[in-house]
Wavefront OBJ file of the C-alpha trace (Angstrom):
o trace
v 5.628 -73.200 -17.236
v 6.603 -76.590 -15.822
v 3.059 -77.882 -16.377
v 3.274 -77.003 -20.072
v 6.673 -78.717 -20.341
v 5.323 -81.790 -18.604
v 2.365 -81.956 -20.981
v 4.673 -81.727 -23.993
v 6.981 -84.439 -22.653
v 4.034 -86.694 -21.840
v 2.615 -86.200 -25.331
v 5.997 -87.114 -26.879
v 6.167 -90.275 -24.776
v 2.568 -91.283 -25.384
v 2.685 -90.813 -29.159
v 6.256 -92.059 -29.435
v 7.253 -88.902 -31.378
v 10.808 -89.014 -32.707
v 12.854 -86.242 -34.345
v 13.040 -86.373 -38.128
v 16.505 -87.549 -39.219
v 18.720 -84.896 -40.795
v 19.065 -86.939 -43.988
v 15.353 -86.412 -44.667
v 15.899 -82.650 -44.879
v 19.072 -83.094 -46.903
v 17.257 -85.331 -49.373
v 14.361 -82.882 -49.647
v 16.715 -79.961 -50.245
v 18.665 -81.943 -52.846
v 15.450 -82.666 -54.727
v 14.405 -79.022 -54.567
v 17.829 -77.924 -55.833
v 17.440 -80.339 -58.730
v 14.021 -78.888 -59.560
v 15.438 -75.368 -59.275
v 18.264 -76.277 -61.671
v 15.857 -77.707 -64.238
v 13.544 -74.688 -64.011
v 16.440 -72.255 -64.307
v 17.805 -74.160 -67.318
v 14.368 -73.727 -68.916
v 14.524 -69.983 -68.221
v 18.000 -69.743 -69.788
v 16.894 -71.661 -72.889
v 13.848 -69.407 -73.302
v 16.038 -66.307 -72.954
v 18.576 -67.686 -75.436
v 15.834 -68.326 -78.002
v 14.387 -64.841 -77.475
v 17.818 -63.302 -78.090
v 18.169 -65.422 -81.227
v 14.772 -64.208 -82.434
v 15.596 -60.558 -81.738
v 19.102 -60.668 -83.258
v 18.059 -59.245 -86.645
v 14.974 -57.158 -86.019
v 14.237 -53.886 -87.828
v 15.084 -51.993 -84.623
v 18.736 -52.871 -85.288
v 18.636 -51.241 -88.718
v 17.339 -47.783 -87.934
v 13.663 -48.609 -87.428
v 13.580 -47.567 -83.796
v 9.846 -47.004 -83.940
v 9.280 -50.741 -84.310
v 8.221 -52.530 -81.145
v 10.997 -54.744 -79.805
v 8.514 -57.409 -78.807
v 6.492 -57.180 -82.010
v 5.771 -60.669 -83.296
v 7.654 -62.396 -80.497
v 6.141 -65.841 -79.877
v 3.963 -65.654 -76.782
v 4.973 -69.236 -76.051
v 8.559 -68.225 -75.197
v 7.445 -65.303 -73.045
v 5.125 -67.620 -71.074
v 7.856 -70.252 -70.654
v 10.312 -67.621 -69.400
v 7.839 -66.016 -66.956
v 6.466 -69.333 -65.664
v 9.900 -70.918 -65.298
v 11.292 -67.870 -63.487
v 8.295 -67.706 -61.115
v 8.475 -71.404 -60.217
v 12.271 -71.261 -59.826
v 11.904 -68.293 -57.467
v 9.229 -70.072 -55.416
v 11.355 -73.213 -55.254
v 14.448 -71.286 -54.155
v 12.588 -69.541 -51.336
v 11.639 -72.963 -49.919
v 15.125 -74.474 -50.076
v 16.953 -74.615 -46.745
v 17.643 -71.016 -45.758
v 16.426 -69.502 -48.998
v 13.741 -67.621 -47.104
v 16.437 -65.442 -45.512
v 17.287 -63.719 -48.797
v 15.442 -60.624 -49.959
v 12.885 -61.417 -52.669
v 14.043 -58.384 -54.680
v 17.691 -59.479 -54.490
v 16.818 -63.012 -55.625
v 14.713 -61.729 -58.542
v 17.486 -59.346 -59.643
v 20.116 -62.095 -59.419
v 17.932 -64.535 -61.390
v 17.345 -61.991 -64.168
v 21.016 -60.983 -64.460
v 22.291 -64.560 -64.525
v 19.522 -65.618 -66.950
v 20.441 -62.799 -69.366
v 24.159 -63.632 -69.262
v 23.588 -67.382 -69.584
v 20.960 -66.853 -72.319
v 23.370 -64.659 -74.282
v 26.062 -67.346 -74.005
v 23.567 -70.034 -75.063
v 22.756 -68.021 -78.178
v 26.365 -66.974 -78.860
v 27.489 -70.614 -78.948
v 24.877 -71.345 -81.614
v 22.769 -73.541 -79.347
v 19.662 -71.418 -79.879
v 19.858 -71.893 -83.633
v 20.240 -75.665 -83.313
v 17.396 -75.943 -80.817
v 15.134 -73.749 -82.960
v 15.764 -76.054 -85.897
v 15.120 -79.239 -83.939
v 11.800 -78.120 -82.388
v 10.470 -76.113 -85.342
v 7.511 -78.474 -85.768
v 6.552 -78.580 -82.091
v 2.992 -77.549 -81.126
v 2.549 -73.885 -80.112
v 6.112 -73.059 -81.222
v 6.746 -70.493 -83.948
v 10.247 -70.998 -85.373
v 12.512 -68.069 -86.167
v 12.029 -68.355 -89.914
v 8.307 -67.684 -89.611
v 8.955 -65.045 -86.958
v 11.328 -63.156 -89.267
v 8.817 -63.292 -92.102
v 6.145 -61.910 -89.798
v 8.359 -59.056 -88.590
v 9.813 -58.066 -91.974
v 6.664 -58.600 -94.027
v 5.233 -55.210 -93.049
v 5.179 -52.847 -96.058
v 2.896 -50.334 -94.317
v 5.730 -49.713 -91.868
v 8.407 -49.648 -94.571
v 9.589 -53.250 -94.254
v 9.529 -55.840 -97.007
v 11.109 -59.232 -97.633
v 11.007 -61.644 -100.526
v 12.735 -63.061 -103.594
v 13.886 -61.237 -106.711
v 11.901 -62.439 -109.742
v 13.425 -60.389 -112.549
v 16.350 -57.988 -112.741
v 15.831 -55.159 -115.215
v 18.871 -53.494 -113.721
v 20.385 -52.812 -110.311
v 18.087 -49.843 -109.767
v 14.751 -51.425 -110.706
v 13.578 -55.009 -110.382
v 10.577 -57.220 -109.597
v 10.225 -58.923 -106.244
v 7.735 -61.430 -104.860
v 7.243 -61.200 -101.109
v 6.794 -64.208 -98.843
v 3.020 -63.871 -99.039
v 3.090 -64.181 -102.832
v 2.475 -60.524 -103.728
v 4.602 -59.016 -106.502
v 6.289 -55.641 -106.151
v 8.209 -53.292 -108.390
v 11.265 -52.200 -106.438
v 12.834 -48.791 -106.960
v 16.394 -49.199 -105.686
v 17.875 -46.126 -107.388
v 18.786 -44.570 -104.035
v 19.153 -47.761 -102.013
v 22.245 -48.932 -100.173
v 23.121 -52.579 -100.828
v 24.582 -53.931 -97.610
v 27.189 -56.702 -97.118
v 28.511 -56.261 -100.691
v 25.302 -57.847 -101.890
v 25.215 -58.696 -105.590
v 21.636 -58.427 -106.943
v 20.525 -61.374 -109.042
v 17.427 -63.345 -109.909
v 16.351 -65.721 -107.135
v 18.126 -63.784 -104.385
v 16.183 -63.497 -101.115
v 16.432 -60.063 -99.525
v 14.877 -57.798 -96.925
v 14.297 -54.119 -97.608
v 13.755 -50.923 -95.650
v 11.970 -48.106 -97.425
v 8.475 -46.926 -98.300
v 5.537 -48.652 -100.008
v 3.648 -46.694 -102.692
v 0.848 -48.887 -104.005
v 2.483 -51.911 -105.645
v 5.800 -50.087 -105.803
v 8.369 -50.038 -103.030
v 11.034 -47.340 -102.862
v 13.984 -48.977 -101.121
v 16.399 -47.067 -98.903
v 18.423 -50.061 -97.777
v 18.656 -53.660 -98.989
v 20.100 -56.510 -96.957
v 20.481 -60.257 -97.527
v 17.642 -62.243 -96.054
v 20.337 -64.285 -94.333
v 24.031 -63.797 -93.806
v 26.678 -66.401 -94.508
v 27.840 -66.344 -90.899
v 27.281 -69.679 -89.268
v 25.822 -71.219 -92.426
v 26.956 -74.360 -94.149
v 26.139 -75.795 -97.533
v 22.655 -77.223 -97.491
v 21.545 -75.143 -94.525
v 17.904 -74.086 -94.635
v 17.509 -70.376 -95.301
v 14.762 -70.237 -92.695
v 17.099 -71.306 -89.916
v 20.513 -70.092 -90.984
v 22.223 -67.007 -89.574
v 20.135 -63.978 -90.460
v 22.344 -61.770 -88.327
v 23.068 -58.161 -88.883
l 1 2 3 4 5 6 7 8 9 10 11 12 13 14 15 16 17 18 19 20 21 22 23 24 25 26 27 28 29 30 31 32 33 34 35 36 37 38 39 40 41 42 43 44 45 46 47 48 49 50 51 52 53 54 55 56 57 58 59 60 61 62 63 64 65 66 67 68 69 70 71 72 73 74 75 76 77 78 79 80 81 82 83 84 85 86 87 88 89 90 91 92 93 94 95 96 97 98 99 100 101 102 103 104 105 106 107 108 109 110 111 112 113 114 115 116 117 118 119 120 121 122 123 124 125 126 127 128 129 130 131 132 133 134 135 136 137 138 139 140 141 142 143 144 145 146 147 148 149 150 151 152 153 154 155 156 157 158 159 160 161 162 163 164 165 166 167 168 169 170 171 172 173 174 175 176 177 178 179 180 181 182 183 184 185 186 187 188 189 190 191 192 193 194 195 196 197 198 199 200 201 202 203 204 205 206 207 208 209 210 211 212 213 214 215 216 217 218 219 220 221 222 223 224 225 226 227 228 229 230 231 232 233 234 235 236 237 238 239 240
């Protein structure tokens, strides 16, 4: 045993090996914490945007057969998954991060990300961010997402603008793809005290029959909540 110790001591003396100063480790950990914070902020932003996108889906209005993730931009899912994975890897390499159970860390990251993402969306930050990056490459803004989700007449969903009002029970509508429909609203419920008029943008739940659509429920394409004069209809509100 003493021979091994002597060899180690001789090697240290010969190669002039010195212990790494503590501040090196502190600096490394500080940098890794900074990276972790940035990655986790990215995860929270992605979650906040996803919640903003899902906040007025058909599944909230009785269409439980609709897929929750239907039409969700793959870009946001990738950002969330990649950011969470890198943040987890970074955390496990910080100081004593390796001591924590991987399952416990994953669970904690998900819970905190959901809460922080909800707060990010609740404060209206998701809406503002969606508006500011709407033209970014690979990003599908919420306006186009909502059109994609609600423009689905085969599954009883339709959205568009009223062209002509014969009366409250029957009118012409042009959907967001340019197709014209005759709407039968004789048994439809008009939500949010909606007043039907020419030019009004609406979304409908019902059943398509050829070029006719029998509406069961009619909602405003956007709500007034959170909107201001001059706000774009693509980005404003659209909450339940």
